[in-house]
Every structure is written in C-alpha cells, then in structure tokens.
C-alpha positions in Angstrom: -15.3 -78.5 37.3 -14.3 -74.9 36.5 -15.5 -73.3 33.3 -13.9 -71.7 30.3 -14.6 -68.1 29.7 -14.7 -65.5 26.9 -15.0 -61.8 27.6 -12.9 -58.8 28.6 -11.2 -57.2 31.5 -12.0 -53.5 32.0 -9.6 -51.4 34.1 -11.0 -48.1 35.4 -8.9 -45.2 36.6 -10.8 -42.1 37.7 -9.5 -38.6 38.3 -11.0 -35.4 39.7 -9.9 -32.7 37.3 -11.9 -29.6 38.4 -14.9 -28.2 40.2 -17.2 -28.9 37.3 -17.1 -30.0 33.6 -19.5 -28.3 31.2 -20.6 -31.4 29.4 -22.3 -29.7 26.4 -19.1 -27.7 25.8 -16.9 -30.7 26.2 -19.1 -32.6 23.8 -18.5 -29.9 21.1 -14.7 -30.0 21.6 -14.7 -33.8 21.2 -16.9 -33.9 18.0 -14.0 -35.2 15.9 -13.9 -38.4 18.1 -17.7 -39.0 17.8 -18.6 -38.6 21.4 -21.8 -40.1 22.8 -24.1 -39.6 25.8 -25.6 -43.0 26.3 -27.9 -44.1 29.1 -28.9 -47.5 30.4 -30.9 -49.5 27.9 -32.7 -52.0 30.1 -36.4 -51.6 30.6 -36.1 -51.3 34.3 -33.4 -48.6 33.8 -36.3 -46.0 33.9 -35.9 -46.3 37.7 -32.6 -44.6 37.4 -32.7 -40.9 36.5 -29.6 -39.0 35.4 -30.3 -35.3 34.8 -27.0 -34.6 33.0 -25.9 -37.6 31.1 -22.1 -38.1 31.1 -20.1 -37.8 27.8 -18.4 -40.9 26.5 -15.6 -40.8 24.0 -13.2 -43.3 22.4 -9.5 -42.4 22.7 -7.8 -45.1 20.6 -5.7 -48.1 21.5 -2.6 -48.4 23.7 -0.1 -51.1 24.6 -0.2 -52.5 28.1 2.7 -54.6 29.5 1.6 -57.4 31.8 4.1 -60.0 33.1 6.6 -59.0 30.3 4.0 -59.4 27.5 2.4 -56.5 25.6 -1.3 -56.5 25.3 -3.3 -54.1 23.2 -6.1 -52.3 25.1 -8.9 -50.1 23.9 -9.0 -46.8 25.7 -12.1 -44.7 26.3 -13.3 -42.0 28.7 -16.5 -40.9 30.4 -16.8 -37.4 31.7 -19.1 -36.5 34.6 -20.4 -33.0 35.3 -19.2 -33.0 38.9 -15.5 -32.8 37.7 -14.6 -36.5 37.3 -13.1 -38.1 34.3 -13.2 -41.9 34.2 -10.7 -43.6 31.9 -11.3 -47.2 30.8 -8.8 -49.7 29.3 -10.6 -52.7 27.8 -8.5 -55.9 27.4 -10.2 -58.6 25.3 -10.1 -62.1 26.9 -10.1 -64.9 24.3 -11.4 -68.3 25.4 -9.4 -69.4 28.4 -9.8 -71.4 31.6 -11.0 -69.9 34.8 -7.6 -70.4 36.3 -6.0 -68.6 33.4 -8.4 -65.7 33.9 -7.5 -65.5 37.6 -3.8 -65.4 36.8 -4.4 -62.7 34.2 -6.5 -60.7 36.6 -3.8 -60.9 39.3 -1.3 -59.5 36.7 -3.6 -56.7 35.8 -4.1 -55.8 39.4 -0.4 -55.8 40.2 0.9 -54.2 37.0 1.3 -50.4 36.8 -1.2 -49.0 34.4 0.8 -46.1 33.0 -1.2 -45.6 29.8 -3.8 -43.5 31.6 -1.7 -40.5 32.5 -0.8 -39.7 28.9 -4.4 -40.2 27.8 -5.7 -38.0 30.5 -3.3 -35.1 29.6 -4.3 -35.3 26.0 -7.9 -35.3 26.8 -7.7 -32.4 29.2 -5.9 -30.3 26.5 -8.9 -30.9 24.2 -11.6 -30.0 26.7 -9.7 -27.4 28.7 -12.3 -24.6 28.2 -15.1 -26.9 29.5 -13.4 -27.5 32.9 -14.4 -25.0 35.6 -11.7 -24.2 38.2 -9.4 -26.9 36.8 -7.0 -28.8 39.1 -5.8 -32.4 39.4 -6.7 -33.9 42.7 -4.2 -36.2 44.4 -6.8 -38.9 45.1 -7.8 -41.3 42.4 -10.1 -44.4 42.2 -9.3 -47.7 40.6 -11.7 -50.5 39.7 -11.7 -53.7 37.6 -14.6 -55.3 36.0 -14.3 -58.9 34.7 -16.9 -59.0 32.0 -17.8 -62.6 30.8 -19.8 -63.0 27.6 -19.7 -66.8 27.5 -19.3 -69.6 30.1 -18.5 -73.0 28.7 -17.4 -76.4 30.0 -14.4 -78.3 28.5 -16.7 -79.6 25.7 -17.9 -76.1 24.8 -21.3 -76.7 26.2 -23.0 -73.8 28.1 -21.9 -73.7 31.7 -24.7 -72.5 34.1 -23.9 -69.4 36.1 -25.4 -71.0 39.2 -22.6 -73.5 39.1 -20.0 -70.9 39.9 -19.2 -71.4 43.6 -18.4 -68.5 45.9 -14.9 -69.9 46.3 -14.3 -69.8 42.5 -15.6 -66.2 42.3 -13.6 -65.1 45.3 -10.4 -66.4 43.8 -11.0 -64.2 40.7 -12.1 -61.0 42.5 -9.9 -61.2 45.6 -6.8 -62.7 43.9 -6.4 -65.2 46.7 -4.6 -68.4 45.8 -5.5 -70.2 49.1 -9.1 -71.2 49.8 -10.9 -68.5 51.9 -13.1 -69.2 54.9 -16.9 -68.9 54.4 -17.0 -66.0 56.8 -14.4 -64.1 54.9 -16.1 -64.7 51.6 -19.4 -63.5 53.1 -17.8 -60.3 54.3 -16.0 -59.5 51.1 -18.4 -60.6 48.4 -21.7 -59.0 47.8 -24.9 -61.1 47.4 -25.4 -62.4 43.9 -27.5 -60.3 41.6 -29.3 -61.8 38.7 -32.1 -60.7 36.4 -32.1 -63.4 33.8 -31.1 -67.1 34.2 -27.9 -66.5 32.3 -26.6 -63.3 33.9 -24.8 -62.6 37.2 -23.2 -59.7 39.1 -21.0 -60.1 42.2 -19.2 -57.0 43.7 -16.2 -56.4 45.9 -14.5 -53.2 47.0 -12.0 -53.2 44.1 -13.5 -55.4 41.4 -16.7 -57.0 40.1 -17.7 -60.1 38.1 -20.3 -59.3 35.5 -21.7 -62.3 33.5 -23.8 -60.9 30.6 -24.1 -62.8 27.3 -25.6 -59.7 25.5 -22.5 -57.8 24.4 -24.5 -54.5 23.9 -25.8 -54.6 27.5 -23.3 -52.6 29.6 -25.8 -51.2 32.1 -24.2 -52.9 35.1 -20.8 -51.5 34.2 -22.5 -48.1 33.7 -23.9 -47.9 37.3 -20.7 -49.3 38.8 -18.6 -46.7 37.0 -21.1 -44.0 38.2 -20.8 -45.2 41.8 -17.0 -45.2 41.7 -17.0 -41.6 40.2 -19.3 -40.5 43.1 -17.0 -42.2 45.6 -14.0 -40.4 44.2 -15.7 -37.0 44.5 -16.8 -37.7 48.1 -13.2 -38.8 49.0 -11.8 -35.6 47.3 -14.1 -33.2 49.2 -13.5 -35.1 52.5 -9.7 -34.6 52.0 -10.3 -30.9 51.2 -12.3 -30.4 54.4 -9.6 -32.3 56.4 -7.1 -29.7 55.2 -9.5 -26.8 55.7 -10.3 -27.5 59.4 -6.9 -26.9 60.8 -6.5 -23.8 58.7 -9.8 -22.6 59.9 -8.7 -23.0 63.5 -5.5 -21.1 62.8 -7.4 -18.3 61.1 -9.8 -17.9 64.0 -6.9 -17.8 66.4 -5.2 -15.1 64.3 -8.4 -13.1 64.0 -8.8 -13.0 67.8 -5.4 -11.6 68.4 -5.4 -7.8 69.2 -8.1 -5.3 68.8 -9.9 -4.8 65.5 -12.3 -2.0 65.0 -15.9 -3.3 64.7 -14.6 -6.8 64.2 -13.6 -6.2 60.5 -11.1 -9.0 60.4 -13.9 -11.3 61.7 -16.1 -10.1 58.8 -13.5 -11.1 56.3 -13.0 -14.5 57.9 -16.8 -15.0 58.1 -17.0 -14.5 54.4 -14.2 -17.1 53.8 -15.9 -19.6 56.1 -19.3 -19.1 54.4 -17.7 -19.6 51.0 -16.1 -22.9 52.1 -19.4 -24.2 53.4 -21.2 -23.2 50.3 -18.6 -24.8 48.0 -18.6 -28.1 49.8 -22.3 -28.2 50.1 -23.0 -27.4 46.5 -20.4 -29.9 45.3 -21.7 -32.8 47.4 -25.3 -32.0 46.5 -24.3 -32.1 42.8 -22.8 -35.5 43.3 -25.9 -36.8 45.1 -28.3 -35.4 42.5 -26.3 -36.7 39.5 -28.0 -40.1 39.7 -31.4 -40.8 41.4 -33.0 -44.2 42.0 -36.8 -44.1 42.0 -37.5 -47.9 42.4 -36.0 -51.0 43.8 -35.2 -52.9 40.6 -32.2 -54.9 39.4 -29.9 -52.0 38.4 -31.0 -49.9 41.4 -30.1 -52.8 43.8 -26.7 -53.2 42.2 -26.1 -49.4 42.4 -27.2 -49.3 46.1 -25.0 -52.3 46.9 -22.0 -50.7 45.3 -22.5 -47.5 47.3 -22.7 -49.6 50.4 -19.6 -51.6 49.6 -17.7 -48.4 48.7 -18.9 -46.9 52.1 -20.4 -44.0 50.3 -22.8 -43.2 53.2 -19.9 -43.2 55.6 -17.9 -40.7 53.4 -21.0 -38.6 53.2 -21.6 -38.5 56.9 -17.9 -37.6 57.4 -18.3 -34.6 55.0 -21.5 -33.5 56.7 -19.8 -33.7 60.1 -16.9 -31.5 59.0 -19.2 -29.0 57.2 -21.2 -28.8 60.5 -18.0 -28.0 62.4 -17.2 -25.2 60.0 -20.8 -24.0 60.3 -20.5 -24.0 64.1 -17.3 -22.1 63.9 -19.1 -19.6 61.6 -22.0 -19.2 64.1 -19.6 -18.8 67.1 -17.4 -16.3 65.2 -20.4 -14.3 64.0 -21.8 -14.1 67.6 -18.3 -13.0 68.8 -18.1 -10.4 66.0 -21.5 -9.1 67.0 -20.5 -8.9 70.6 -17.4 -7.0 69.7 -19.4 -4.5 67.6 -21.8 -4.1 70.5 -18.9 -3.4 72.9 -17.4 -0.9 70.6 -20.7 0.9 70.1 -21.3 0.9 73.9 -17.9 2.4 74.4 -18.6 5.1 71.8 -21.9 6.0 73.5 -20.2 6.3 76.9 -17.5 8.5 75.3 -20.1 10.7 73.7 -22.0 11.0 77.0 -18.8 12.0 78.8 -18.0 14.6 76.1 -21.5 16.0 76.4 -21.2 16.2 80.2 -17.8 17.9 79.9 -19.0 20.4 77.4 -22.0 21.2 79.6 -19.7 21.8 82.6 -17.4 24.0 80.5 -20.1 26.2 79.1 -22.0 26.6 82.5 
C-alpha cells in the first residue's frame, strides 16, 4: 500500500553570475528584504565548516503553470561567495497520494520554469556592486527536492518510512512509469540515509527525496544545494578551460612565427598563460574551501554522497588535467623563450668580438 504525503516540492535553478560575490556587500544591498545567513542547525552540523556563510533572501511569490494549471510558488535565493546564485521555487504539496505526487513531480520536471529568469535579473540589479567581474555563464544547474513532512496511510495513521520500497521511491525520483530492474535502481538511487527513525534521504543525479517531519530542519536541503552550487562552478571552469586550450595552442603557434627580439612576444604570452592558470586555480580552490567536512556524520555522508553522484571529483580531475596542460605549455614556452634569449645574446657577443677584431686590424 502506497502512502499519502504532505510536504513541498522545491525547484532549484543555479546560475554563475561572476567571478566572486562580496557577500557582506550583497547583504547590505538586500537589507530591505530581511536577508539571512543561516547555517545547519543539527548538533552534528559542527562537522561541516563554512567559512563564508551564503546569504539567503526571500524574493516574493510567482505563478507557475503546470499542465495548464497555475500554481503559486514561493521564490527565494541563496548567494554563494564563489559567484553562484541559487534560486528556489517552493511549491506547497497538500495531502495527496503518492501516485499524485509522482504525477505532479513529472509535470514539474517537464514544465519550463520561466519564473527564474526575471527574478534573477531583478536580484542582480540590486546587488550589482557586490559582483566581481560580472558575467552570466551559459551553463546552469537544475535540481528538485521532494520534501515530505508527513507520511500517512489511507486512515491517516503514521506510515513508516521503512515501508517505502525502492521501486516506489524510484518512480518519484526517476519519473519512470514502468517498474525498473533492481540493477537499474541500485545504480541510479543512492543508499538510504537516516538519522532518526522517522527521517529519510535518497539521492539521484537530478532529484532527492527528503522525509523530515520537523519543518524547521532544512539541513539536508542546505548541503544538497551547496553541492549543486559547487558542481555548477566546476562545470563552468571546465568549460572555460575547454575554450582556453585551443586558443592557447593558436597563440603559441602565432608567437613562434618569425623572429622576435629577446622573445618579447613569448613574454607577453607567458604572462597571459600565468594569469589563466592563477585564475582557474584560485577559483577552484575557493569552491573547494567553501565547505569543509571534518567528521563522518549524517550530513557529511549525505554531502559526500551528493558530490559522488554529481561526479564532482571527476570534474575536479578534468580541471586539474587541463590546468596541468596549460602549466606544461607555460614551462615549455618559458624554456623556449630563455633559449631564444640565450641565442640572441650569443649572437651579440659574436658580433662584438668580430667588431673588436676588425677595429684591432684597422688600427694596426
């Protein structure tokens, strides 16, 4: 028997809007909207360290059209110091059956969420001075959290979270109408995470089920949103480096054409390459240091599982590999530049020796 649920669906859309957001400055510009800088409230949350707490602000309500019906959603935003803005649209779910929740979730996943663009533009206008090197990245991240406050059976008696089968959860998170094989479910669903007897978290690449009866406890959503923001930043810098590598090869080929006194064109290109490496390294390090896990507790395990499902380490290795290629190009070009300088100096010395010999013969 499938349960009845009460809760909410939270749609996340994340944007990279600049190299950095000065959160203290942004907080001041958002004072009229009562911004906050909350942190996880659970006791074990002390194992998660966030040096620069994100800024959270409420942006009002918007109308969202799903399957021809208008739904009012609550819009809020969370600003991260590494240049990401996470917009959230919260759709309240009144008591409905699990099948109805699955249908609504499918409609949410398929429907275009146009409310975010206008909200983002208005928010950026308000915090513009706080954004360093502003620029909207073409890559975005989307995520959906199905937050369940109450599970009940048909008689409104409590429904145990342990009775939720993997097949039932998979239908909600993966939007599959046909039963999935056990192998596919094992590959696509994370292990179950529970801290108390009445809570549950299950993750996938694009969505998560969070059963939490305490309405004020949003810690799981907090770390999932953080992991998604970090993923977006890694994807963005990976795309930047993808574009930089071919340009680097072309610039090196151009610099090698012809003769340049003491390798001065090499010097200019070396400065450019050094700047690219420094920018990418600093940005990725800022992302890595934005949240630190010091112990293997409930929230930390969920955060680590989310990074693994989002393939965060894979994106990180890809960035490291591309940065290493640019570093190798810098090293090679620097050595070639030094060799050219040495050749020029040797040529100058030979010319001077020849001039000295010629003058000695003339004045003999």
